C-alpha positions in Angstrom: -17.3 140.5 -2.3 -18.6 137.2 -3.6 -18.1 133.9 -1.8 -18.5 130.4 -3.3 -18.5 127.1 -1.4 -16.2 124.4 -2.8 -17.5 120.9 -3.3 -15.4 118.4 -1.4 -15.3 115.1 0.3 -17.3 114.7 3.5 -18.0 117.7 5.7 -16.0 120.6 4.3 -15.9 124.3 5.1 -13.7 125.2 2.1 -14.6 128.3 0.1 -13.3 130.8 -2.4 -13.6 134.5 -2.5 -13.5 136.6 -5.6 -10.9 139.3 -4.9 -10.9 141.1 -8.3 -12.7 140.8 -11.6 -10.4 141.0 -14.7 -11.2 141.0 -18.4 -10.4 137.3 -18.8 -11.2 135.9 -15.4 -10.8 136.5 -11.6 -8.2 136.8 -8.9 -9.5 134.4 -6.2 -8.6 133.5 -2.7 -9.2 129.9 -1.7 -9.5 129.0 2.0 -9.3 125.4 3.0 -9.9 124.1 6.5 -6.9 121.8 7.2 -7.5 120.2 10.6 -8.3 123.4 12.4 -6.1 125.9 10.6 -6.8 127.7 7.3 -4.7 127.1 4.2 -5.0 130.2 2.1 -4.1 130.4 -1.6 -4.4 133.3 -4.0 -4.6 132.4 -7.7 -6.1 133.3 -11.0 -9.2 131.5 -12.4 -10.3 132.0 -16.0 -13.9 132.9 -16.9 -14.2 129.7 -18.8 -13.1 127.6 -15.8 -15.4 129.6 -13.4 -18.4 129.0 -15.7 -17.6 125.2 -15.9 -17.3 125.0 -12.1 -20.7 126.7 -11.6 -22.4 124.5 -14.3 -21.0 121.2 -12.8 -21.8 122.2 -9.2 -18.2 122.2 -8.1 -18.8 125.7 -6.7 -21.9 127.4 -5.7 -22.6 131.0 -4.5 -23.2 131.6 -0.8 -24.2 134.7 1.1 -21.3 134.6 3.6 -18.7 132.4 5.1 -20.8 132.0 8.2 -23.3 130.0 6.1 -20.8 127.3 5.6 -20.0 126.9 9.3 -23.7 126.7 10.1 -24.3 123.9 7.6 -21.3 121.9 8.7 
């Protein structure tokens, strides 16, 4: 599975996980740290939006979720 850190304000541990690759995009799981508990959302992201997020730096690939916690 692939993990991507989400750009946010201040110190954030938010990330997304690619659950499934489809022909026109991805099924993703977004995990946001909300004051000590995880807010988890599953959604669809088009390939075009994914490419834009990578290009603009809104998301960047990470090796694992533990890497986010270590950098926080």
